[in-house]
C-alpha positions in Angstrom: 107.0 -13.4 -45.9 109.1 -15.1 -48.5 107.7 -14.4 -51.9 110.6 -15.8 -54.0 109.4 -18.7 -56.1 110.1 -22.1 -54.5 110.1 -25.4 -56.4 109.5 -28.5 -54.2 110.9 -31.3 -56.4 110.6 -35.0 -56.3 113.1 -37.2 -58.2 111.6 -40.6 -59.0 108.9 -40.3 -61.6 109.7 -36.7 -62.1 113.4 -36.4 -63.1 114.2 -40.1 -63.2 111.7 -42.0 -65.4 111.1 -45.8 -65.8 114.0 -46.0 -68.2 116.4 -44.8 -65.6 115.0 -47.1 -62.8 116.0 -50.1 -64.9 119.3 -48.7 -66.2 122.4 -50.6 -65.4 124.4 -47.3 -65.6 124.9 -45.9 -62.1 126.6 -42.8 -60.7 130.2 -43.9 -60.2 130.4 -42.4 -56.6 126.8 -42.7 -55.3 125.6 -45.9 -57.1 122.3 -44.4 -58.1 120.7 -44.2 -61.6 120.8 -41.0 -63.5 118.1 -38.6 -64.6 116.3 -38.5 -67.9 118.0 -36.1 -70.3 114.8 -34.6 -71.6 113.5 -34.1 -68.0 116.7 -32.2 -67.2 116.2 -30.0 -70.2 112.7 -29.2 -69.0 114.0 -28.4 -65.4 116.8 -26.3 -66.7 114.3 -24.3 -68.8 112.2 -23.7 -65.7 115.3 -22.6 -63.8 116.3 -20.3 -66.7 112.8 -18.7 -66.9 111.9 -18.4 -63.2 115.0 -19.0 -61.2 113.2 -20.8 -58.4 114.7 -21.9 -55.0 114.8 -25.6 -55.2 113.7 -27.6 -52.2 114.0 -31.4 -52.5 110.9 -33.2 -51.3 112.0 -36.6 -52.6 112.8 -39.6 -50.4 116.3 -39.4 -51.7 116.8 -36.9 -48.8 116.8 -40.0 -46.5 119.8 -41.5 -48.3 122.1 -38.6 -49.1 123.4 -35.4 -47.5 122.6 -32.1 -49.2 126.1 -31.7 -50.6 125.8 -35.2 -52.1 122.4 -34.4 -53.6 123.9 -31.3 -55.2 126.8 -33.3 -56.6 124.3 -35.8 -58.1 122.2 -32.8 -59.6 125.4 -31.2 -61.0 126.7 -34.5 -62.5 123.3 -34.9 -64.2 123.6 -31.4 -65.8 121.0 -29.5 -63.6 121.9 -25.8 -63.7 120.9 -25.0 -60.1 121.7 -26.2 -56.6 119.2 -27.6 -54.1 118.8 -25.0 -51.4 117.3 -27.2 -48.8 115.3 -30.4 -48.2 111.9 -30.8 -46.6 111.7 -32.4 -43.1 111.0 -36.1 -42.8 107.8 -36.9 -41.0 107.9 -40.6 -42.0 107.9 -42.9 -39.0 106.7 -40.3 -36.5 103.3 -39.0 -37.7 103.0 -41.2 -40.7 103.8 -44.9 -40.7 101.5 -46.6 -43.2 102.2 -46.8 -47.0 98.6 -45.7 -47.5 99.7 -42.4 -45.8 102.7 -41.8 -48.2 101.0 -39.0 -50.2 99.7 -37.3 -47.1 103.1 -37.5 -45.5 104.8 -35.9 -48.5 102.3 -33.2 -48.6 102.6 -32.4 -44.9 106.4 -32.3 -45.1 106.1 -29.6 -47.8 103.4 -27.7 -45.9 105.6 -27.8 -42.7 108.5 -26.4 -44.7 106.3 -23.7 -46.3 104.8 -22.6 -43.0 108.1 -22.6 -41.1 109.8 -20.5 -43.8 106.8 -18.2 -44.5 106.8 -19.1 -48.2 104.0 -17.6 -50.3 105.0 -18.5 -53.8 105.6 -22.2 -54.4 104.8 -25.3 -56.5 105.3 -28.9 -55.6 106.0 -31.3 -58.5 105.6 -35.1 -57.7 104.4 -38.4 -59.1 102.5 -38.9 -55.9 99.1 -37.2 -56.1 99.3 -34.4 -53.5 96.4 -32.4 -55.0 94.1 -33.0 -52.1 96.5 -31.1 -49.7 98.3 -28.7 -52.0 95.6 -27.9 -54.6 96.7 -24.7 -56.5 100.4 -25.2 -55.6 100.8 -28.7 -57.1 101.6 -30.2 -60.5 101.1 -33.9 -60.9 103.4 -36.1 -63.0 101.2 -39.2 -63.3 103.2 -40.9 -66.1 106.4 -42.4 -64.6 107.7 -43.1 -68.1 107.6 -39.3 -68.9 108.0 -37.4 -65.6 108.4 -33.6 -65.9 108.8 -33.8 -69.7 105.1 -34.8 -70.1 103.3 -32.3 -72.4 102.0 -29.3 -70.5 103.8 -29.9 -67.2 106.5 -27.2 -67.7 104.0 -24.6 -68.6 101.9 -25.4 -65.5 104.9 -25.1 -63.2 106.0 -21.8 -64.7 102.4 -20.4 -64.6 102.1 -21.2 -60.8 105.6 -19.8 -60.0 104.9 -16.6 -62.0 101.6 -15.9 -60.2 
């Protein structure tokens, strides 16, 4: 059993808010928008308090290699590396946009089960609550992401359980 705290992290709507989606400022090497500075501060506080293993569950995993994702995280000021990414089940088991939330949840569940993880939280702007219940924190406001009031405290509470 792996009881180290694991944080399954999405990017769009969690670290990158609406303001970044529409920004004309792009990463010079990877040509992607940056992350919200206040969201980065919240994530860095979670990292400082809990030191979770970060697993990327975002669709960004389909466009970048792990070392590239870590460079993007570092360039945005995030004080931890991504340890791994969830598997992609899109296109095999899940093919309809109506299955997007279920797909994301099952990718996380597959990773959790294959790695015997017992302490984790998934943070996403997709509502994964139906599948992850007590191990999920929803970021429903894409203009606020992880900086939304109460989100940081929920994440830390779950990871400290």
